[in-house]
C-alpha positions in Angstrom: -0.3 -0.3 0.0 2.7 2.4 1.2 5.3 1.8 -2.4 1.5 2.4 -4.4 0.9 5.8 -2.3 4.6 6.4 -3.8 3.8 5.6 -7.0 1.0 7.9 -7.5 3.0 10.5 -6.0 5.4 10.0 -8.8 3.2 10.0 -11.3 1.5 13.1 -9.6 4.4 14.9 -9.8 5.5 13.9 -13.4 2.6 15.0 -14.3 2.4 18.1 -13.3 6.4 19.1 -14.0 5.3 17.4 -18.0 2.1 20.5 -18.1 5.0 22.9 -16.3 6.8 22.3 -19.7 4.6 22.0 -21.8 3.0 25.7 -21.0 6.5 26.8 -20.3 7.1 25.8 -24.7 2.9 26.9 -25.4 4.2 30.5 -24.1 7.8 30.5 -25.7 6.0 29.3 -29.1 3.5 31.7 -28.8 6.1 34.2 -28.2 8.0 33.7 -31.0 7.1 35.3 -34.6 8.6 33.3 -36.7 8.1 31.6 -40.6 8.3 35.0 -41.7 10.6 36.8 -43.4 10.8 40.1 -45.4 13.4 40.9 -48.2 13.7 43.4 -50.5 16.0 44.7 -52.9 16.6 47.2 -55.8 16.8 46.6 -59.0 17.6 48.2 -61.9 14.7 48.0 -64.5 10.5 48.9 -64.5 8.5 47.0 -62.2 6.9 46.1 -65.4 10.7 44.0 -66.4 10.5 42.7 -62.8 7.3 41.7 -62.9 7.9 39.8 -66.3 10.2 38.2 -65.9 9.7 36.4 -62.7 6.3 35.5 -64.2 7.3 33.6 -67.1 8.0 30.3 -65.1 11.3 29.3 -67.2 13.1 31.7 -65.8 12.2 30.9 -62.1 15.3 28.2 -61.2 17.6 30.8 -62.7 16.9 32.7 -59.7 15.8 30.5 -57.3 18.7 27.5 -56.4 17.6 24.9 -55.0 14.7 24.4 -56.8 14.3 21.1 -58.8 12.1 19.8 -61.6 10.2 23.0 -62.0 7.4 21.9 -64.2 3.8 23.8 -65.0 1.4 20.9 -63.8 -1.4 23.3 -65.6 -2.1 24.7 -69.2 -2.2 28.1 -67.5 1.9 29.2 -66.9 0.7 32.9 -66.2 -1.7 34.4 -63.4 -4.1 33.2 -61.0 -4.6 29.7 -60.7 -1.4 28.3 -62.8 -0.4 25.5 -61.0 3.3 24.2 -60.7 5.0 20.8 -58.8 8.8 20.9 -57.9 11.1 19.3 -55.6 13.2 21.1 -52.9 15.2 19.8 -50.4 15.6 20.8 -46.5 17.7 20.1 -43.7 18.7 16.3 -45.8 15.4 15.6 -46.7 13.5 16.0 -49.7 9.7 17.2 -50.8 7.9 16.6 -53.1 5.7 20.1 -53.4 3.0 22.2 -55.9 2.1 25.7 -55.5 -0.8 27.9 -56.7 -0.6 31.3 -58.0 -3.3 32.8 -56.3 -3.1 36.3 -56.5 -1.4 38.7 -59.2 -1.7 42.4 -59.9 -0.4 43.7 -62.5 3.3 45.1 -62.6 2.9 45.2 -58.3 2.8 41.9 -56.4 2.6 38.3 -57.4 1.4 35.1 -54.5 1.7 31.7 -54.3 0.0 29.1 -51.5 1.3 25.2 -51.9 -1.6 23.1 -52.2 1.0 20.0 -51.1 4.0 19.8 -49.5 3.8 22.2 -47.4 2.5 25.2 -45.5 3.9 28.3 -47.7 2.7 31.3 -49.5 5.7 33.3 -51.1 5.1 36.8 -52.9 7.0 39.1 -54.3 5.6 43.2 -54.5 7.4 45.3 -57.1 7.1 48.6 -56.2 8.6 51.8 -58.5 12.2 54.3 -57.3 12.3 56.4 -59.7 13.0 54.5 -62.6 14.4 51.0 -60.7 11.8 48.4 -58.6 12.3 48.0 -55.1 11.3 44.7 -55.1 10.1 41.9 -51.7 10.0 38.8 -51.3 8.2 37.6 -48.4 8.6 33.9 -47.0 6.3 33.3 -45.1 6.0 29.1 -44.0 5.1 26.8 -40.9 6.5 23.4 -39.8 3.9 21.0 -39.3 5.0 20.7 -35.6 2.8 21.8 -32.9 4.7 24.1 -30.3 7.6 23.4 -31.2 7.5 24.3 -34.2 8.7 27.8 -34.3 11.4 26.4 -31.4 12.8 23.8 -34.3 12.5 26.9 -37.1 15.3 29.3 -34.4 17.5 26.1 -34.0 17.4 24.6 -37.5 15.7 26.1 -40.6 15.6 30.6 -40.4 18.7 31.7 -41.0 19.2 29.5 -44.0 15.4 30.2 -44.9 16.7 34.1 -44.6 20.0 32.9 -46.6 18.2 31.6 -49.6 15.6 35.1 -49.8 18.7 37.6 -50.2 20.4 34.7 -52.3 17.7 34.8 -54.7 16.7 38.6 -54.6 20.7 38.9 -55.7 20.8 35.9 -57.6 17.6 38.0 -59.8 18.7 41.3 -59.7 22.0 40.1 -61.6 19.9 38.2 -64.1 17.6 41.1 -64.7 20.3 44.4 -65.1 23.0 41.6 -67.1 
């Protein structure tokens, strides 16, 4: 009987510790506003030129490195409703992803959202600046791991994704300005 009481007391303490840790993780997770990267670059070309270049699906693999097998999956390859599939590698794991263009404002904005394989929204904004274009790339993503996803993002993912967005913009600038 005495051993049973000690056993239940240990279980209660274990449950309490688990709940405290879980509460701490939830609080930390809610304070971390991650999963969104917002970077800009000024390109020496008009918004129309930059918008047109980024809207041609054949150009994308040239400036967004790490995307393999980029192919349209619909007849429409420009504008809302166009879908594309591709393969990418994150932390040594290969992902097959399908994405869809969900919003387009001519020469101002283009938004993609994943349909399968990941939870990502990517947006290009094109703003005129004295004959040039401020091009902003916003990558909004969620890791599919409840509670600890943002913590893993800080430890393993965010830095590489920020670098990828910066490189994408630099590659885009170089290709358009050549």
